[in-house]
N, C-alpha and C positions, 0 to 999 in steps of 0.2 A: 432708694433704701435709706432708712432713718438711722441716725446715730443713737446709740443706746445711752449716751450720757444724759443725765437728768437736765431738763430745760434746754437741751441743745436742739434736738429735733432737726438737725441739718440734713437735707436731702442730698445724698452723694451717689454717684455712679459706682464708686468703689469704696468699701469699708475695710477697716483693718481689724483683724481678729486678735483678741487678747488671749494668750495661752494660759493665763492664770485664772481669770474670772469667766472666761468663755463667752464674752460679749463682743459686739462689733462696734467700732468707733470711727469717727471721721479723722481726717489728717490732724486736726488740732488736738484731739483727745486720744490719739492712738497709743502714746506712751503710758505705761501703768501709773506714773506719777501724775500725769495730766488728767486722767479720769479717776484718780484716787482709788485705784484698784485695791479692794479690801484684802485680797489674798496676798498680793505682792507687798503692800505696806504693812501687813501683819507679820511678815517675816522679819527675823533679826538681821543685822548687817551681815554676819557670816553666812546666813542662809541666802540672802540676796546675792552675795559675792559668789557663792557656790552655783546659784541659778544662772548668773551671768556667765560664769566660767563654763558651765555645761552648754549653754546656748552658743557661746563663742567656739567651743570645741566642735559642736555639731556643724556650725557654719564652715569652719576650717576643714573639717573632714569632707563636707560636701564639695568645697572648692577643690580640694586635692583630688577627689574622685573624678570631678569634672575635667580637671587638667590632665589626669592620667588617661581618661577616655579620649580627649582630644589628641593627646600625644600618640596614643595607640592607633587612632584612626589615621593620623598623618603618617605614622610609620607604615601602616598597612598600604596606604595610597602610594608611598614611596616604593615599597616592595612590589606592588602591582605594576608600577611604572618600570621598575628595574627588570622584572621578569620578562617584559616584552621587548627588551633591547638586545642588540648583539653585544659581544664582549667589548668592542672598542667604545661603543656608546655608553655601556655600563661604567667603564673606567672613567670616562669623561664626566658622567653624572656623579659618581662617587667622589671624584676629585673636587668638583664644584661644591658639593655638600660638605666635604671635609674642610676645605679652605674657608667655608662660611662660618666655621666655629670661631668664636672671639679670640681664643688663645693660640690659634694656629694660622700660619701664613706661609707664603711662598714668594720667592724672588722671580718666579716665572717658569722655571723648570726644575725638575728633581736634581739634575746635574748641578745647577747653580746653587741650590739649597745645600747639597753635599759639600760643594767647594766652600761656601760661606761657613758652614759648621766646622769643616776641617780647618779653615783659616783661623777661626775664632779660638779653637782649641790650641792650635800652634802658638797663637798670641799669648794665651794664658800660660803655657809651659815655657815659652821661649823669651818672654818680654824682659825678664830680669837679666838674662844673658846678653840680649841684643841691645837694650837701652842703658842699663846701669853698669854692666861690666864690659860692654863692647866685645862680647865673646861671640863672634859670628859663627864660629864652629859649633858652639853650643846651640845656637838658633837653628842651624842646619840639622843637627842631631835631633832636635825637637821635631822637626818636620819628618824626618825618617821614622822616628819612633811612632808618631801618631799615624803616619801613612801606613805602617804595617799593622796597627792595632785598631784604630777607629774605623777606617773605611772597610776593611774585611769584616769586622764585627757587625756593622750595620747592614752591609750587603748580604751577609750570611743569613740574617733574620729575613731579609727581603726575599731572597731566592728560595729559601725553604718554604716560606709562606705561600709564594706563588706556586711552588710544587704541590702544595696541599690544596690548590684550587682557590686561593684567596687573592684579593687585591692588596698589594703592598706598595707603599710609597714613603720615601723619607720626606718629612715635613719639618719646618722650623717652629719652635715653641716659644712664644713670647716670654712666659715666666721662666723657662729654662735658660733663655738668653740673659735675662736679668740675673739669675743665679750665677751664670758663667761670668758676667761682668763683675759681679760682687767678688767672685774668686780671683778675677784678674787684678782687682784693686787691693784686696786684703790677703791674697794668696792662701785662702782657705775657704772651702765651700764645695758646692756641686758644679760639675761641668756637664751640662746637658742642653746644648743649643737646639737639639731636635731629637726626633725619634722616628722609627719606622711604624707608620700607622697601618694597621691590618683590618680590612673590612671584607666580609663574605661577598663574593661575586654572585653567588646564588643564595638569596635570603632564606631559602628553605633548608640550606645546609650550612650550619655554623661549625666552627672547628671543635673537635672533641678535646677533652682534657689532655689526651695523649698528643694530639697534633699541636696544641698550644704549647705543651711541654717541649716537644721537638723543635718548634720554632724558636723558643727561648734558649734551648740548649745550643743551637747552632752558633750563636755569638761567642760564648765562652769556649766552645769546642774549637772554633777556628783560631782563637787566640792561643789555645793550648797547642794546636798543631804548628802554627807559626813559631811559637816560643820554643817548642821541642826541636824543630828543625834548626832554628837559629842557635840553640844551645849546642847541638851536635857539631855544627860548623864552627862555632866559637871555640869549643874544646879541641877540635881537630887542629885548628890554627894554633892554639895555645901550646899544645904539645908537639908542634912541628910535624904532625902527620899530614897536614895539608899546608905546605909551605907557600906563603904569599909575600910579595913585596909589601913593606909597611905592615907586617903581620900584627904588631901590637895594636895598631889603629883598627884594623878589621876585626881582630879578636874582641876589642872593646865594644865596637858597634854591634856585633852579633850578640854579645852578652847583655848589652843594654836593651836590644830588641826583645830578648828572652824575658828579662826582668819586667819591662814595661807591659808586654802582652800578658804576662802572668798576673801582674797587679791589676790591670784593667779587668781581666776576667774575674778575679777574686772579688773586686768591688761589685761587679754586676751579679755575682753569686750571693750577695747578701739577701736573705729571704724577707725583704721588707718592701713596702710601697709597691710600685709596679716594676721592680727590677727583675731580671731574668731568674734569679735564685728562687724567688717566691713561686713562680710558675713551674719551674723544674721540680721543686720540692713537693708542690701540690700534686704533680703528676706521678713522680717516681723517686722515692727516697734513695734507691740504689744509684740511679743516674746522677742525682744531686751529689751524693758522696763521691762518686767516681770522678766527676768533673772538678769538684773541689780538690780532691787529692792530686789529680793530674796537674793542676795549676800550682798547687803548693810545691810539688816535687820539682817542677821546672825552675822555680825561682830560688831554690836552695843553693845550687852551685854558684850562680852569679853573686848571691849574698855572701857565700863563704869566700869567694874570690874578691870581696870588697868592691864590687861593681857599683858605681853611682849612676843614677839616671842621667845627670847632666854634669 
């Protein structure tokens, strides 16, 4: 095939088509400038810029569609593979794919991940008492508070998700650990070393909005229950209805547990990002108002009694 550029007449197996003048050219003359394309060169600079922008946009759209198609095919292949496995093998496959994500990792088992996350949060809340003030009692209190709030909150999400037929596993989050370490150093920020990842065991059945809302509600709800029970016990001790040796100490511990659980729940009820509050509110406004009110109510008595967390 001959190049259409005057006096070139190069014989090529492949020629390049010019979308402006509709002629075909060899590799040397393929660009509009190189074959002095009268249509392209006749445009003003803004017109050329617009043409280039349109061409670039078309190319990017094509690349995006191709990427989406490849992703869809890979997802479908994964779902096909998943549908042929038993539950144990499904969980192993999902775990491998989950931990292949660049921002998610595991120390080997879910129990170790929970212990690591738990320990990191204790460190954030208790480091000032333990290192700077040598207040070992304050450090122990930190462990008790977090033990009654963090672990039940995460496990509630996990067990309700499993009840709804989902795979659920606590995993460590690299960026969240960096946020947590920032908070450890500057004493202000986010404390999110990990989260409960939820993936459908059956790819044909994803969680409904209601099921997602119930899973999200489980965390703040368990905090409200623990806080409410602790509040009752703390008040019974305070007013000598439940007499105990070292009553002021136990009264203080139970009121701290109430306050900490309520505050953790209220933070998670903020309807932003991927926090529980956003999912609950998207599902049911009444449920959101109820869980918000319950946790506000349980923290009022400890605050009125001037209870400090540490």
